[in-house]
C-alpha positions in Angstrom: -26.6 36.7 -18.1 -29.2 36.7 -20.6 -32.7 34.6 -19.6 -34.6 33.5 -22.4 -38.5 33.7 -22.0 -40.4 31.3 -24.2 -44.1 30.9 -24.5 -45.8 27.4 -23.7 -46.1 26.7 -27.5 -42.5 27.2 -27.7 -41.5 25.1 -24.6 -43.6 22.3 -25.7 -41.9 22.2 -29.5 -38.5 22.6 -27.4 -39.4 19.5 -25.3 -40.7 17.6 -28.2 -37.4 18.1 -30.2 -35.2 17.2 -27.4 -37.4 13.8 -27.0 -37.1 13.2 -30.5 -33.5 13.3 -31.0 -32.4 12.3 -27.8 -29.0 12.4 -26.4 -27.2 14.1 -29.4 -29.0 16.9 -29.5 -28.3 17.6 -26.0 -24.6 17.2 -26.0 -24.1 19.3 -28.5 -24.9 21.6 -26.3 -21.4 21.0 -24.5 -19.1 20.2 -26.9 -15.9 21.0 -25.9 -13.5 19.3 -29.1 -14.4 18.3 -32.5 -12.2 15.7 -32.7 -9.3 13.3 -30.8 -6.7 11.4 -32.4 -5.3 8.7 -29.9 -2.1 7.6 -30.3 -1.6 4.0 -28.5 2.4 3.1 -27.9 1.2 -0.8 -27.9 -0.6 -3.4 -30.0 -4.5 -3.9 -29.7 -6.0 -5.5 -26.7 -3.6 -4.3 -23.9 -3.8 -1.5 -21.2 -2.8 1.4 -23.2 -5.4 0.4 -26.1 -8.4 -0.5 -23.7 -7.6 3.1 -21.9 -7.5 4.8 -24.9 -10.4 3.3 -26.5 -12.6 3.6 -23.3 -11.8 7.5 -22.6 -12.5 7.8 -26.5 -15.7 6.3 -26.1 -17.2 8.2 -23.1 -15.7 11.1 -24.9 -18.0 10.5 -28.1 -20.7 9.0 -26.1 -21.4 11.5 -23.9 -21.2 14.5 -26.5 -17.9 16.1 -25.5 -15.7 15.4 -28.3 -17.0 14.8 -31.8 -15.1 11.8 -33.1 -12.0 10.2 -31.9 -10.1 7.9 -34.3 -7.3 5.8 -33.2 -3.6 4.8 -34.1 -1.6 1.7 -32.6 1.9 2.2 -33.0 4.1 -0.6 -30.9 8.3 -0.4 -30.3 10.5 0.0 -28.1 8.5 -0.7 -25.1 6.5 2.5 -26.0 9.6 4.6 -27.0 8.5 4.5 -30.6 5.1 6.4 -30.0 6.9 8.5 -27.4 10.1 9.7 -30.4 7.2 10.1 -32.9 5.0 12.5 -31.1 8.3 14.9 -30.0 9.6 14.3 -33.6 6.6 15.6 -35.2 5.0 17.9 -32.7 3.4 20.8 -35.0 1.4 18.6 -37.0 0.2 16.0 -33.9 -1.4 19.2 -31.7 -5.2 17.3 -32.3 -3.3 14.0 -30.6 -3.2 12.4 -27.3 -0.8 9.9 -26.3 -1.6 7.3 -24.2 0.9 6.1 -21.3 1.3 4.7 -17.5 3.7 4.2 -15.3 6.4 2.3 -17.5 7.0 5.6 -19.0 8.9 6.4 -16.0 10.1 2.8 -15.7 11.8 3.1 -18.5 12.9 6.0 -19.0 14.9 5.4 -15.9 16.3 2.4 -17.1 17.5 4.0 -20.5 14.7 1.9 -22.7 14.4 4.8 -24.3 15.8 8.3 -24.2 13.0 10.4 -23.2 10.8 10.9 -20.3 7.5 12.9 -19.7 9.3 16.0 -19.2 9.7 16.1 -22.9 6.1 15.7 -23.6 2.8 18.0 -22.3 1.5 16.9 -19.5 -2.1 16.9 -19.9 -3.9 14.9 -17.4 -3.8 11.4 -15.4 -6.9 9.8 -15.5 -7.0 6.8 -14.0 -5.6 4.1 -12.0 -5.3 0.2 -11.0 -3.8 -0.3 -7.4 -1.4 -3.0 -6.7 -2.6 -6.1 -3.9 -0.6 -8.9 -2.3 -3.0 -11.9 -2.6 -2.6 -16.0 -1.1 -4.0 -18.8 -2.2 -7.9 -19.3 -0.5 -6.5 -21.9 1.7 -3.3 -20.3 2.7 -2.3 -20.2 6.7 -1.9 -16.6 5.9 -4.6 -14.2 6.4 -2.7 -10.8 6.9 0.7 -8.8 5.7 1.7 -9.2 9.7 1.2 -13.3 8.9 3.4 -12.9 5.6 6.0 -11.0 7.4 6.1 -13.4 10.2 6.5 -16.2 7.6 9.2 -14.4 5.9 11.0 -13.8 9.4 10.8 -17.5 10.2 12.2 -18.8 6.6 13.1 -15.9 3.8 14.2 -18.4 1.4 10.5 -20.4 1.7 8.6 -16.9 1.6 9.0 -16.0 -1.9 6.8 -13.8 -3.5 5.4 -14.1 -7.3 4.5 -11.7 -9.9 4.0 -11.5 -13.5 6.4 -9.1 -14.5 10.2 -9.2 -15.1 12.6 -8.8 -12.2 13.0 -4.9 -11.9 9.4 -4.7 -13.6 6.0 -3.3 -11.6 4.7 -6.6 -9.5 8.9 -6.7 -8.2 8.8 -3.3 -7.5 5.6 -3.3 -5.7 6.5 -6.2 -3.0 9.9 -4.7 -2.7 8.4 -1.3 -1.6 5.8 -2.9 0.8 8.5 -5.4 2.3 10.8 -2.5 2.6 8.3 0.0 4.2 7.7 -2.9 6.8 10.9 -2.9 7.4 12.2 -5.8 5.6 15.3 -5.6 3.5 14.1 -5.3 -0.5 16.8 -7.1 -1.5 16.5 -10.4 0.5 13.0 -10.7 -0.9 13.0 -13.7 -3.2 11.1 -13.0 -6.3 9.8 -15.4 -8.6 8.6 -14.0 -12.2 5.9 -15.8 -14.2 4.9 -14.7 -18.1 1.1 -15.6 -17.1 -1.1 -15.3 -14.4 -2.2 -19.1 -14.9 1.2 -20.0 -14.0 1.7 -17.6 -11.2 -1.7 -19.2 -9.6 -0.8 -22.7 -10.1 2.1 -21.8 -8.3 0.6 -20.1 -5.3 -1.8 -22.7 -5.1 1.4 -25.5 -5.2 2.8 -23.6 -2.7 5.9 -22.9 -4.8 5.5 -18.9 -4.1 3.7 -17.8 -0.6 2.0 -14.5 -2.0 1.6 -13.2 -5.4 1.7 -9.2 -6.1 -0.7 -8.2 -9.1 -2.8 -5.0 -10.1 -6.0 -4.9 -7.7 -8.4 -5.2 -10.4 -7.0 -8.5 -11.3 -6.7 -9.4 -7.4 -10.3 -8.4 -7.2 -11.5 -10.8 -10.2 -9.6 -13.7 -8.3 -11.0 -13.1 -5.0 -14.8 -13.5 -6.7 -13.9 -16.5 -8.4 -12.7 -17.7 -4.9 -9.1 -18.3 -5.6 -7.4 -16.1 -3.0 -7.4 -13.4 -0.5 -6.8 -9.9 -0.7 -4.2 -9.4 2.3 -3.0 -6.1 1.6 -4.1 -2.9 -1.0 -1.6 -0.1 -2.2 -4.7 2.5 -1.7 -4.3 5.1 0.9 -8.2 4.0 2.0 -10.1 1.0 1.5 -11.4 0.5 -2.0 -15.1 -0.2 -3.0 -14.7 -2.8 -5.4 -12.8 -5.0 -2.6 -14.5 -3.2 0.9 -13.1 -5.9 2.9 -9.6 -5.9 2.0 -7.0 -4.0 4.3 -4.9 -1.6 3.3 -1.0 -1.9 3.4 -1.0 1.5 6.0 -3.9 0.3 8.1 -1.5 -2.6 8.6 1.2 -0.2 9.9 3.2 -0.6 6.3 3.4 3.0 5.4 3.3 2.4 1.4 1.1 3.6 -1.4 1.2 3.3 -5.0 -1.3 3.3 -8.2 -0.4 2.1 -11.4 -1.6 5.3 -13.5 -2.9 5.5 -16.5 -3.5 9.4 -18.3 -2.6 11.5 -21.4 0.1 13.5 -22.9 0.1 16.1 -25.7 3.2 16.8 -28.1 6.1 19.3 -26.6 5.2 23.2 -26.8 1.0 22.1 -27.2 -0.7 25.6 -27.4 -1.9 26.7 -24.4 -5.4 26.9 -25.4 -5.7 23.3 -27.0 -4.0 21.8 -23.7 -6.9 23.7 -21.6 -9.7 22.4 -24.0 -7.9 18.4 -23.6 -8.2 19.0 -19.6 -11.6 20.3 -19.6 -13.0 17.6 -21.7 -11.2 15.2 -19.4 -12.7 16.7 -16.4 -16.1 17.1 -17.3 -15.8 13.3 -18.3 -16.1 12.2 -15.0 -19.2 13.4 -14.2 -20.9 11.6 -17.8 -22.9 8.1 -17.0 -20.9 7.2 -20.4 -17.8 7.3 -18.7 -18.7 5.5 -15.2 -20.1 2.7 -17.7 -16.5 2.1 -19.2 -14.8 2.5 -15.5 -17.1 -0.2 -13.9 -16.8 -2.4 -16.8 -13.0 -2.3 -16.8 -12.7 -2.1 -12.7 -10.7 1.2 -13.2 -10.4 3.9 -10.2 -11.0 7.7 -11.2 -7.6 8.7 -10.2 -7.8 12.7 -11.6 -4.2 14.7 -11.6 -4.0 17.2 -14.5 -1.2 19.7 -15.5 0.8 20.9 -12.7 -0.8 18.3 -10.2 0.1 15.7 -12.9 3.7 16.5 -12.5 4.2 16.6 -9.0 2.9 13.0 -9.2 4.7 11.6 -11.6 8.2 13.5 -10.1 7.5 11.6 -6.7 6.8 8.3 -8.4 10.1 8.5 -10.2 11.9 9.4 -7.0 10.4 6.6 -5.2 11.1 4.1 -8.0 14.3 5.1 -8.8 15.6 5.0 -5.2 14.3 1.8 -5.0 15.6 0.0 -8.5 19.1 1.3 -7.2 18.9 -0.4 -4.1 17.9 -3.4 -6.2 20.6 -3.1 -8.4 18.7 -2.4 -11.9 20.1 1.2 -12.1 
């Protein structure tokens, strides 16, 4: 290792230069990539869009990446962007595509012909756990209470969600009830196309509980509208430290709606390593923490082979459950 000995005048000059130019001067010293182009399989304003733009904002703001560009390519439940990346692999070595749990669900159901194995797995970056909530005035205060109500009258203990039957909210509700020793097929699930409608159904007693994303549950709980009775994390999450996990309540299940990044097939190993390096370093920057906190995301970093193991595990759990529910 080379040690540079600087005179006092040189040190003062360096300090002034650092102060004059601020963060960019410092940031250049650890730039990993000149640019990244983010391919977003859905429209503006959605979860994929927010994840890609937030990640790009943090990477460029921290100086890890020079510039970031974005392209929204909706269609086919995300299948259009996946097909495009596969068909144009050689010209897309500078591209990262964002995706999440639906790449597993939609490939299982045949919405599109590809799956995650057809792409280069770069890294899982964030997650949003799921939660079961009840109305603020509900007599139900825990998963034990919900299960007791279900045992007493299954048809009157419906669980609602914001996704279609066989979608994520339904699968989470079924997974939790199955792990609690109930028959997932016996759970009455009612889908709603908007959060407001689901909340109205919860408050009116049309549904006994609501299956939703953890960050959404935290917002509703902070607004005083719901009580969180179970979270699908392995350990309690700081954003709602009083909310018990399913595991704490004897229900051995966990689930996370991850989001992460994929490259074109046969992406050169050195390029993959640079992407993984930039994303790994991003977690230690204040720029990323600002983006993460603003969005209520949980840091879940699975890189390369760990990402593959995680996805294969999720594919197995979701596939088994969808078969049981008659969706496969």
